[in-house]
C-alpha positions as CSV (number, residue, x, y, z in Angstrom):
1,X,226.9,294.8,95.1
2,X,225.6,297.3,97.7
3,X,225.5,294.9,100.2
4,X,229.1,294.0,99.7
5,X,230.3,297.4,99.7
6,X,228.3,298.5,102.9
7,X,231.1,297.3,105.4
8,X,233.7,299.5,103.6
9,X,231.5,302.6,103.5
10,X,230.8,302.1,107.1
11,X,234.6,302.1,107.8
12,X,235.0,305.2,105.6
13,X,232.3,307.2,107.4
14,X,230.1,307.4,104.2
15,X,227.2,305.4,106.0
16,X,226.3,306.1,109.7
17,X,226.7,303.3,112.0
18,X,224.2,302.1,114.5
19,X,225.5,303.9,117.2
20,X,226.0,307.3,115.4
21,X,222.3,307.0,114.3
22,X,221.1,306.6,118.0
23,X,223.2,309.7,119.1
24,X,221.8,311.9,116.4
25,X,218.3,310.7,117.2
26,X,218.8,311.5,120.9
27,X,220.3,315.0,120.0
28,X,217.0,315.5,117.9
29,X,214.8,314.4,120.7
30,X,216.5,316.7,123.4
31,X,216.3,319.8,121.0
32,X,212.7,319.0,120.2
33,X,211.8,318.8,124.0
34,X,214.3,321.6,125.0
35,X,211.3,323.9,125.9
36,X,209.4,321.4,127.8
37,X,212.6,320.4,129.8
38,X,213.3,323.9,130.5
39,X,209.8,324.5,132.2
40,X,210.2,321.2,134.1
41,X,213.7,322.3,135.3
42,X,212.2,325.7,136.7
43,X,209.5,323.7,138.4
44,X,211.9,321.3,139.9
45,X,214.2,324.2,141.1
46,X,211.3,325.8,142.8
47,X,210.3,322.6,144.4
48,X,213.8,321.9,145.6
49,X,214.3,325.5,146.9
50,X,211.0,325.8,148.8
51,X,210.1,322.3,149.6
52,X,213.1,319.8,149.9
53,X,215.7,322.4,151.2
54,X,213.7,323.5,154.1
55,X,212.8,320.0,155.0
56,X,216.4,318.7,154.9
57,X,217.5,322.0,156.8
58,X,214.9,321.2,159.5
59,X,216.1,317.6,159.9
60,X,219.7,318.9,160.4
61,X,218.5,321.5,162.9
62,X,216.8,319.0,164.8
63,X,220.1,317.4,165.8
64,X,221.7,321.0,166.7
65,X,221.5,323.5,169.3
66,X,222.3,327.2,169.2
67,X,223.9,328.8,172.3
68,X,225.2,332.4,172.2
69,X,225.5,332.1,168.3
70,X,227.4,329.0,168.2
71,X,226.0,325.8,166.8
72,X,226.7,322.4,168.3
73,X,225.6,318.9,167.6
74,X,223.7,317.6,170.5
75,X,222.2,314.5,168.8
76,X,218.7,313.3,170.3
77,X,218.7,315.8,173.0
78,X,216.0,317.9,171.3
79,X,213.8,314.9,170.6
80,X,214.2,313.6,174.5
81,X,213.2,317.3,175.6
82,X,209.9,317.0,173.5
83,X,209.0,313.5,174.7
84,X,209.5,314.7,178.3
85,X,207.4,317.8,177.8
86,X,203.7,317.1,179.3
87,X,202.6,319.9,176.6
88,X,203.5,317.4,174.0
89,X,201.2,314.6,174.9
90,X,198.4,317.0,175.6
91,X,199.0,318.6,172.1
92,X,198.7,315.1,170.5
93,X,195.6,314.2,172.4
94,X,194.1,317.6,171.3
95,X,195.1,317.0,167.6
96,X,193.8,313.5,167.5
97,X,190.5,314.8,169.0
98,X,190.2,317.6,166.4
99,X,191.1,315.0,163.8
100,X,188.3,312.6,164.8
101,X,185.6,315.3,165.3
102,X,186.7,316.6,161.7
103,X,186.3,313.2,160.1
104,X,182.8,312.8,161.6
105,X,181.6,316.4,160.3
106,X,184.1,317.6,157.8
107,X,184.5,314.3,155.9
108,X,180.6,313.4,155.9
109,X,179.1,316.9,155.6
110,X,180.7,317.6,152.0
111,X,179.8,314.3,150.7
112,X,176.2,314.9,151.8
113,X,176.0,318.3,150.4
114,X,177.3,317.0,147.1
115,X,174.7,314.5,147.0
116,X,171.9,317.1,147.7
117,X,173.4,319.5,145.0
118,X,173.8,316.8,142.5
119,X,169.9,316.2,142.7
120,X,169.1,319.7,141.4
121,X,168.2,319.8,137.8
122,X,168.2,323.6,137.8
123,X,170.5,326.4,139.1
124,X,173.1,323.7,139.7
125,X,175.9,326.3,138.9
126,X,174.5,328.7,141.5
127,X,174.7,326.2,144.2
128,X,178.3,325.2,143.2
129,X,179.2,328.9,143.8
130,X,177.3,329.2,146.9
131,X,179.1,326.3,148.3
132,X,182.7,327.4,147.0
133,X,182.3,330.7,148.3
134,X,183.8,330.2,152.0
135,X,186.9,328.8,150.0
136,X,187.4,332.0,148.3
137,X,187.2,334.0,151.3
138,X,190.5,334.9,153.2
139,X,191.0,332.3,156.0
140,X,191.4,334.7,158.7
141,X,188.5,336.8,157.6
142,X,186.2,334.0,157.7
143,X,187.5,332.9,161.0
144,X,187.1,336.4,162.5
145,X,183.5,336.2,161.2
146,X,182.9,333.1,163.2
147,X,184.5,334.6,166.3
148,X,181.8,337.3,166.1
149,X,179.1,334.6,165.8
150,X,180.3,332.8,168.7
151,X,180.6,335.8,171.0
152,X,179.2,334.6,174.4
153,X,177.5,338.1,175.1
154,X,176.1,339.5,171.7
155,X,176.9,336.8,169.2
156,X,174.5,335.3,166.5
157,X,174.7,331.9,167.8
158,X,173.7,332.6,171.3
159,X,171.0,334.8,170.0
160,X,169.7,331.9,168.0
161,X,169.8,329.5,171.3
162,X,167.7,332.4,173.0
163,X,165.0,332.4,170.4
164,X,164.8,328.7,170.7
165,X,164.6,328.9,174.6
166,X,168.0,327.0,174.9
167,X,170.6,327.8,177.3
168,X,173.5,329.8,176.0
169,X,177.1,328.5,175.3
170,X,180.5,329.9,175.9
171,X,181.6,328.3,172.7
172,X,185.3,329.1,172.5
173,X,185.6,330.1,176.2
174,X,184.6,326.5,177.4
175,X,187.1,323.6,177.5
176,X,184.0,321.3,176.5
177,X,182.9,323.4,173.5
178,X,186.0,325.0,172.4
179,X,187.3,322.1,170.1
180,X,183.9,321.3,168.6
181,X,183.6,325.0,167.9
182,X,186.9,324.8,165.9
183,X,185.7,321.9,163.9
184,X,182.6,323.8,162.9
185,X,184.8,326.8,161.8
186,X,187.3,324.4,159.8
187,X,184.3,322.4,158.1
188,X,182.7,325.5,157.0
189,X,185.9,327.1,155.6
190,X,187.2,324.1,153.6
191,X,184.2,322.0,152.8
192,X,183.8,323.9,149.3
193,X,186.7,322.1,147.8
194,X,185.8,318.6,148.8
195,X,182.2,319.2,147.8
196,X,183.3,320.0,144.3
197,X,185.5,316.9,144.0
198,X,182.5,314.8,145.3
199,X,180.1,316.3,143.0
200,X,182.4,315.6,140.0
201,X,182.5,312.0,141.2
202,X,179.0,311.8,141.5
203,X,178.3,313.2,138.0
204,X,180.3,310.2,136.5
205,X,178.0,307.5,137.7
206,X,175.9,306.2,135.1
207,X,172.2,306.9,135.5
208,X,171.3,303.3,134.7
209,X,172.4,302.1,138.1
210,X,170.1,304.4,139.9
211,X,167.1,303.5,137.5
212,X,167.9,299.8,138.3
213,X,167.9,300.4,142.1
214,X,164.7,302.4,142.0
215,X,163.0,299.5,140.1
216,X,164.2,297.2,142.9
217,X,162.4,299.3,145.3
218,X,165.5,301.1,146.9
219,X,164.7,304.2,148.8
220,X,167.2,307.2,148.8
221,X,169.2,305.9,151.4
222,X,169.7,302.5,150.0
223,X,170.6,304.0,146.6
224,X,173.3,306.1,148.2
225,X,174.7,303.0,150.2
226,X,174.5,300.5,147.4
227,X,175.2,302.7,144.3
228,X,176.7,306.1,145.3
229,X,179.4,304.8,147.8
230,X,180.6,301.8,145.8
231,X,181.0,303.9,142.7
232,X,182.9,306.9,144.4
233,X,184.9,304.4,146.9
234,X,188.3,305.7,145.3
235,X,187.6,309.3,145.6
236,X,186.1,308.8,149.4
237,X,189.4,306.8,150.3
238,X,191.7,309.5,148.7
239,X,189.7,312.3,150.3
240,X,189.9,310.5,153.7
241,X,193.5,310.6,153.7
242,X,194.0,313.9,152.5
243,X,191.3,314.9,155.3
244,X,193.4,313.1,158.1
245,X,196.8,314.9,156.7
246,X,195.2,318.3,156.8
247,X,193.4,318.1,160.0
248,X,196.4,317.0,161.8
249,X,198.1,320.2,160.7
250,X,195.4,322.6,162.0
251,X,196.8,325.8,163.3
252,X,195.1,329.0,162.0
253,X,191.8,328.4,163.7
254,X,193.2,327.8,167.1
255,X,195.7,330.8,166.7
256,X,193.1,333.2,165.8
257,X,190.0,332.1,167.8
258,X,191.5,330.7,171.1
259,X,195.3,331.1,171.2
260,X,195.6,327.3,172.3
261,X,193.3,327.9,175.1
262,X,191.3,327.7,177.2
263,X,193.7,325.9,179.4
264,X,195.4,324.4,176.5
265,X,192.4,322.6,175.4
266,X,193.0,323.5,171.7
267,X,196.8,323.3,171.5
268,X,197.6,321.2,168.8
269,X,201.0,319.9,167.6
270,X,201.5,322.5,165.0
271,X,200.4,325.3,167.5
272,X,203.0,323.7,170.1
273,X,205.6,323.9,167.3
274,X,204.8,327.7,166.9
275,X,205.0,328.3,170.5
276,X,208.5,326.2,170.6
277,X,209.9,328.5,167.7
278,X,208.4,332.0,168.4
279,X,207.3,332.1,172.0
280,X,210.0,329.9,173.7
281,X,212.7,330.7,171.2
282,X,213.6,327.3,170.9
283,X,213.9,326.8,167.0
284,X,215.8,323.4,167.2
285,X,213.3,321.9,169.4
286,X,210.5,323.2,167.1
287,X,212.5,321.6,164.1
288,X,212.5,318.5,166.0
289,X,208.8,318.6,166.7
290,X,208.3,319.0,162.9
291,X,210.4,316.0,162.1
292,X,208.4,313.9,164.6
293,X,205.1,315.1,162.9
294,X,206.5,314.5,159.5
295,X,207.3,310.9,160.3
296,X,203.9,310.3,162.0
297,X,202.1,311.5,158.8
298,X,204.6,309.4,156.6
299,X,203.9,306.3,158.6
300,X,200.0,307.0,158.4
301,X,200.5,307.6,154.4
302,X,202.3,304.4,154.1
303,X,200.0,302.5,156.0
304,X,197.0,303.8,154.0
305,X,198.8,302.7,150.9
306,X,199.6,299.4,152.0
307,X,195.9,298.8,153.1
308,X,194.4,300.2,149.9
309,X,196.8,297.8,147.8
310,X,196.0,294.9,149.9
311,X,192.3,295.7,149.3
312,X,192.7,296.0,145.7
313,X,194.5,292.7,145.6
314,X,191.6,291.0,147.5
């Protein structure tokens, strides 16, 4: 009888229908997660306000020009002006040079330091703090410290060269040594975070693999190459992409230490963008340069993801 009466009870509203039950469950789920949604909404609003809106505004500005307080659309004129500027290509050459040198030193050095620290059985926490200490310093303070060290007259580095009976260097004052000097400063300032990431990855490698490699007669270099590198391949590839993206946006070191010199040898793309905006008073041209750099980094990231996906499929 209950089965026969069920349709009538549904029509009279005494038994909830399937659709009504689904709506009530949805309302309960929303009420149950209202606080989480509120926190998520705040984060999304901050992200939209301080990230997406400036990005969209920059793209719009890159197609505009302001003359005597009046804004007009000029299409690709700002982009043509940048491409025809000799400083643009020189800045790209300097940026790529800095990125290449930073990959040689700034990418390899933290990994080596992490391997060395991981071998310590005692006082490992102390060495972690010691490695991470440069990251905790204000960036400009650390950079100014190196400007004192690299002073060609009374700097610490030239004193060390003098003690070793080696010729002194101009460091930041020479076109040949200014860019490597910036790489040294950048590596010292930023290697702490990468070292801790590598150290966490190394501690996740099973010790049995190293014991098997030792039984096979592998020395420390062979153990690193055949055990450590394959086991940390995912972290290494991720840090490689982040390293390239970060080094191509280098600005603080060049701004504080060299001012883009000598003779423009340390003027990077971001430093040129700064010059367009605040020295040349061409904000729309600076916006166009920012869009170009955004597209270049986006293409690099897409190529990296595609290569990684193909590698995983193979």
